[in-house]
C-alpha positions in Angstrom: -34.7 -71.3 55.7 -31.9 -73.7 56.7 -33.1 -73.7 60.4 -36.6 -74.4 59.3 -35.5 -77.3 57.2 -33.4 -78.7 60.1 -36.4 -78.4 62.5 -38.6 -80.3 60.0 -36.0 -83.0 59.6 -35.7 -83.4 63.4 -39.5 -83.6 63.9 -39.6 -80.7 66.3 -42.6 -79.2 64.5 -44.6 -82.3 65.5 -44.2 -81.5 69.2 -46.3 -78.9 71.2 -43.9 -76.2 72.3 -46.0 -75.6 75.5 -46.6 -79.1 76.7 -44.0 -81.2 74.8 -46.9 -83.4 73.7 -47.2 -84.8 70.2 -49.5 -82.8 67.9 -52.2 -85.3 67.0 -55.4 -83.2 66.8 -56.5 -80.4 64.4 -58.6 -77.4 65.6 -61.2 -76.7 62.9 -61.8 -73.2 64.2 -58.2 -72.1 64.6 -57.0 -74.2 61.7 -54.0 -75.3 63.7 -52.6 -78.6 65.0 -52.8 -79.0 68.8 -51.9 -81.6 71.4 -54.4 -83.3 73.8 -53.5 -80.9 76.7 -54.2 -77.8 74.5 -57.6 -79.2 73.5 -58.7 -79.1 77.2 -57.5 -75.5 77.7 -59.8 -72.4 77.9 -58.5 -71.2 74.6 -60.2 -74.1 72.8 -63.4 -74.4 74.8 -66.3 -75.4 72.4 -63.9 -75.9 69.5 -64.2 -78.9 67.2 -61.3 -81.2 66.8 -60.4 -84.0 64.3 -57.4 -86.3 64.1 -54.7 -84.9 61.9 -54.7 -88.1 59.9 -58.3 -87.4 58.9 -57.9 -83.8 58.0 -54.7 -83.9 55.9 -56.1 -85.9 52.9 -59.0 -83.4 52.4 -56.7 -80.4 52.7 -54.2 -82.0 50.4 -57.0 -82.7 47.9 -58.1 -79.1 48.1 -54.5 -77.8 47.7 -53.9 -80.2 44.9 -56.9 -78.8 43.0 -55.6 -75.3 43.4 -52.1 -76.5 42.4 -53.5 -78.0 39.2 -55.2 -74.7 38.5 -52.0 -72.8 39.0 -50.2 -75.3 36.7 -52.8 -74.8 34.0 -52.5 -71.1 34.5 -48.8 -71.3 34.1 -49.2 -73.3 30.9 -51.7 -70.8 29.6 -49.4 -67.9 30.5 -46.5 -69.6 28.8 -48.7 -70.0 25.7 -49.8 -66.4 25.9 -46.1 -65.4 26.3 -45.5 -67.2 23.0 -48.4 -65.3 21.4 -47.1 -62.0 22.7 -43.6 -62.7 21.2 -45.3 -63.6 17.9 -47.2 -60.3 18.1 -44.1 -58.3 18.7 -42.5 -59.9 15.7 -45.6 -59.3 13.7 -45.6 -55.6 14.7 -42.0 -55.3 13.5 -42.9 -57.1 10.2 -46.0 -54.8 9.8 -43.9 -51.7 10.4 -41.2 -52.8 7.9 -43.7 -53.8 5.2 -45.7 -50.6 5.7 -42.5 -48.4 5.6 -41.5 -50.2 2.3 -44.9 -49.5 0.8 -44.9 -45.9 2.0 -41.5 -45.4 0.3 -42.9 -47.0 -2.9 -45.9 -44.8 -2.9 -43.9 -41.6 -2.3 -41.4 -42.6 -4.9 -44.3 -42.8 -7.4 -45.4 -39.3 -6.4 -41.8 -38.1 -6.5 -41.4 -39.6 -10.0 -44.6 -38.0 -11.1 -43.4 -34.6 -9.8 -40.0 -35.1 -11.5 -41.8 -35.9 -14.8 -44.0 -32.9 -14.5 -41.0 -30.7 -13.6 -39.2 -31.9 -16.6 -42.1 -31.5 -18.9 -42.8 -28.0 -17.7 -39.1 -27.0 -18.1 -39.0 -28.6 -21.5 -42.0 -26.6 -22.7 -40.4 -23.4 -21.2 -37.2 -24.1 -23.1 -39.1 -24.8 -26.4 -40.8 -21.5 -26.1 -37.5 -19.8 -25.2 -35.9 -21.3 -28.3 -38.8 -20.4 -30.6 -38.9 -16.8 -29.4 -35.2 -16.4 -29.5 -35.2 -17.6 -33.1 -38.0 -15.1 -33.9 -36.0 -12.3 -32.3 -32.8 -13.3 -34.1 -34.7 -13.0 -37.4 -35.9 -9.6 -36.3 -32.3 -8.7 -35.3 -31.1 -9.6 -38.8 -33.8 -7.5 -40.3 -32.7 -4.6 -38.0 -29.1 -5.0 -39.0 -30.1 -4.7 -42.7 -32.1 -1.6 -41.9 -29.2 0.0 -40.0 -26.9 -0.8 -42.9 -29.2 0.7 -45.4 -29.6 3.9 -43.2 -25.9 4.2 -42.9 -25.4 4.0 -46.7 -28.2 6.5 -47.3 -26.7 9.0 -44.7 -23.2 8.6 -46.2 -24.5 9.2 -49.8 -26.6 12.1 -48.7 -23.7 13.7 -46.9 -21.5 13.3 -50.0 -24.2 14.9 -52.2 -24.4 17.8 -49.9 -20.8 18.6 -50.7 -21.2 18.4 -54.5 -21.5 21.4 -56.7 -24.8 23.2 -57.0 -25.5 21.8 -60.5 -24.7 18.2 -59.4 -26.7 18.7 -56.2 -29.8 19.9 -58.1 -29.5 17.1 -60.7 -29.3 14.4 -57.9 -31.7 16.0 -55.5 -35.0 14.3 -56.6 -33.4 10.8 -56.3 -31.6 11.5 -53.1 -34.7 13.0 -51.5 -36.7 10.0 -52.5 -34.1 7.7 -50.8 -34.1 9.8 -47.7 -37.9 9.7 -47.5 -38.0 5.9 -48.0 -35.4 5.5 -45.2 -37.5 7.7 -42.9 -40.3 5.0 -42.7 -41.2 3.8 -39.1 -38.6 1.7 -37.4 -39.1 -2.0 -36.9 -40.9 -2.7 -33.5 -40.6 -5.6 -31.1 -43.3 -8.0 -32.1 -46.3 -8.7 -29.8 -45.9 -11.8 -27.7 -42.1 -11.8 -28.1 -41.5 -12.4 -24.4 -41.9 -15.7 -22.4 -45.4 -16.4 -21.3 -44.4 -16.7 -17.6 -47.9 -17.2 -16.1 -48.3 -20.3 -18.3 -45.6 -21.9 -16.3 -45.8 -20.3 -12.8 -49.5 -19.5 -12.5 -51.1 -21.8 -10.0 -48.4 -24.3 -10.7 -48.9 -26.5 -7.5 -52.7 -26.5 -8.1 -52.4 -27.5 -11.8 -50.0 -30.3 -10.9 -52.3 -31.5 -8.1 -55.3 -31.5 -10.6 -53.2 -33.5 -13.0 -52.1 -35.9 -10.3 -55.7 -36.8 -9.7 -55.7 -38.6 -13.1 -53.2 -41.1 -11.8 -54.4 -41.5 -8.3 -57.4 -43.7 -7.3 -59.5 -42.7 -4.4 -61.7 -45.5 -2.9 -64.5 -44.6 -0.5 -63.2 -47.1 2.1 -60.2 -49.4 2.7 -59.9 -52.7 4.5 -58.4 -53.2 7.9 -55.8 -56.0 7.8 -55.9 -56.4 11.6 -59.4 -57.7 11.4 -59.0 -60.2 8.5 -59.3 -63.9 8.9 -55.8 -65.6 8.6 -56.9 -67.1 5.3 -57.6 -63.7 3.7 -54.8 -62.0 1.8 -55.2 -58.2 1.3 -53.6 -56.2 -1.5 -50.9 -53.7 -0.8 -53.3 -50.8 -1.2 -55.9 -52.5 1.1 -58.7 -52.3 -1.5 -59.0 -56.0 -2.5 -59.0 -59.3 -0.7 -58.7 -62.9 -1.8 -59.1 -66.3 -0.1 -55.9 -68.4 0.2 -55.7 -72.2 0.9 -53.7 -71.9 4.1 -53.7 -69.7 7.2 -51.2 -66.9 7.4 -49.0 -66.7 10.6 -51.0 -63.8 12.1 -51.6 -62.9 15.7 -55.0 -64.0 17.1 -55.7 -60.4 18.3 -59.2 -59.5 19.6 -60.1 -57.6 16.5 -59.5 -60.5 14.1 -62.1 -63.0 12.7 -61.1 -66.6 13.4 -64.1 -68.5 12.1 -65.7 -66.8 9.1 -63.4 -65.6 6.2 -64.4 -62.0 6.9 -62.6 -58.6 7.1 -63.9 -55.2 8.1 -63.5 -51.8 6.6 -61.0 -49.6 8.4 -63.4 -46.8 9.3 -66.6 -47.0 11.3 -69.7 -44.8 10.8 -72.0 -43.3 13.4 -73.8 -40.7 11.3 -74.3 -39.5 7.7 -74.6 -41.2 4.4 -72.0 -43.5 2.9 -71.7 -45.5 -0.3 -69.2 -48.0 -1.8 -69.2 -50.4 -4.8 -67.7 -53.9 -4.6 -66.6 -56.0 -7.5 -67.9 -59.5 -6.9 -67.7 -61.1 -10.4 -64.6 -63.1 -9.5 -66.1 -64.6 -6.4 -68.8 -67.4 -6.8 -69.7 -67.0 -3.1 -69.8 -63.7 -1.1 -71.5 -61.8 1.6 -71.5 -58.0 1.9 -73.0 -55.6 4.4 -72.5 -53.7 7.7 -72.2 -54.8 11.3 -71.8 -53.2 14.7 -68.3 -52.6 16.1 -69.2 -54.7 19.2 -70.4 -57.8 17.2 -68.5 -60.9 18.3 -65.8 -61.9 15.7 -64.6 -65.0 17.4 -66.4 -68.3 16.8 -69.5 -69.0 14.7 -71.8 -66.5 16.3 -71.1 -63.4 14.1 -74.2 -63.7 12.1 -76.5 -64.2 15.0 -77.2 -60.5 15.6 -76.4 -57.0 14.4 -75.6 -57.9 10.8 -77.3 -56.4 7.7 -76.1 -58.1 4.6 -76.9 -59.6 1.2 -75.4 -62.9 0.0 -74.8 -65.0 -3.0 -75.1 -68.8 -2.7 -75.0 -68.8 1.1 -77.6 -69.6 3.7 -80.5 -67.2 4.2 -79.4 -67.1 7.8 -76.3 -65.1 6.7 -78.2 -62.4 4.8 -80.7 -61.6 2.1 -80.0 -64.0 -0.7 -79.7 -62.6 -4.3 -80.6 -64.8 -7.2 -79.1 -63.0 -10.2 -75.5 -63.1 -11.3 -73.8 -59.8 -10.4 -70.6 -58.1 -11.4 -70.8 -55.3 -8.8 -72.8 -54.6 -5.7 -73.5 -51.0 -4.4 -74.0 -50.5 -0.6 -75.8 -47.3 0.5 -75.8 -46.7 4.2 -77.9 -43.9 5.6 -77.1 -44.0 9.3 -79.5 -41.3 10.5 -82.5 -42.7 8.6 -81.6 -46.2 9.6 -81.4 -47.8 6.2 -78.9 -50.1 4.4 -79.7 -50.5 0.7 -78.1 -52.8 -1.8 -78.3 -52.5 -5.6 -76.7 -53.5 -8.9 -74.9 -50.4 -10.2 -74.4 -51.9 -13.6 -78.2 -52.3 -14.3 -79.3 -49.8 -11.7 -81.4 -52.5 -10.1 -82.5 -52.5 -6.5 -81.7 -55.7 -4.5 -82.8 -55.2 -1.0 -83.2 -52.6 1.8 -82.9 -53.1 5.6 -84.7 -50.5 7.8 -83.9 -50.3 11.5 -82.6 -47.8 14.1 -78.8 -47.7 14.5 -77.4 -46.9 17.9 -73.9 -48.3 17.6 -70.9 -47.6 15.3 -71.2 -49.5 12.1 -68.4 -51.1 10.0 -68.5 -52.4 6.5 -67.7 -56.1 6.4 -66.8 -58.5 3.6 -67.2 -62.3 3.5 -64.9 -63.5 0.8 -65.3 -66.8 -1.0 -62.6 -66.2 -3.6 -61.8 -62.5 -4.3 -63.5 -59.1 -3.8 -62.4 -55.6 -4.7 -63.6 -52.2 -3.5 -63.9 -49.9 -6.5 -62.7 -46.3 -6.7 -65.1 -43.4 -7.3 -64.6 -43.7 -11.1 -65.1 -47.4 -11.0 -61.7 -48.2 -12.4 
């Protein structure tokens, strides 16, 4: 490299190494500088030449254009590097937040199980105490019975030793006492033992059934990786609200960046599916389904592959409903190619789209204030 720099500084590269002539011409075919003598050689017969001073500006302009493109690419790559770094940080934040919520959810389940364990053991101990007290009462009764038998036996043995006259006089009374004492012995009462099956029989299943009373099961949940930066999702991913400002979220390919939309987390390519959405808190909303491949960037989302109903939005964005609604039910029958919308409160049909589905469909939600996906029991 040093030798090359030295040769440039000395001007040796401007001299033909074969003829020691100054390089003044440029061969357009060979793309090389040549001297006047080289131009007349057989190697350059029929070649076209131009003065170097004429060729350099156009070549510099061409190279400068490419250089600007590289500089722009460098700036773009630097910007993308920053986005990648933000994404790495977001992934870390997502994992930490998700882990925190996992622990919270499992702690609720653990607490429920601990409460159920305590309640079951408490019921067992109450039955134990009740039946122990019952048996203690029976035990006292048995002790009195044993004591009475002992006295009767002792008195009878003493009478057997008495004189014949005394024996005969006391015989009727003694015999009656002996016969009374010979009545059936006290028995262990029915149901005296612990009802073990009440506590151990199908214990996990019974606890699981009871657990369903405290656990909500929604037919679908939202995908936070698709939500517009202004949309804030609940921890359980079943409700969404519109905020005033954008959140610092990565502009990943899956995310909406124009419309305040979010997708469901699961796509459908067969079967029937149904979900209810609470819309009463949102003055403006759009609900429906769209294809997985539909463009989420920019304002072209509603141009194609969207089947939706809307409240107080342009007809271009979906079938416009006129009545005030609290809930909207979406029924998707993929195989029959229908998407139906209804009011589950009044059981009123709103609109049905009929087509042929060929791509995976995702539920989507355009949120003007707040929306909530309801659980199966509508709570």
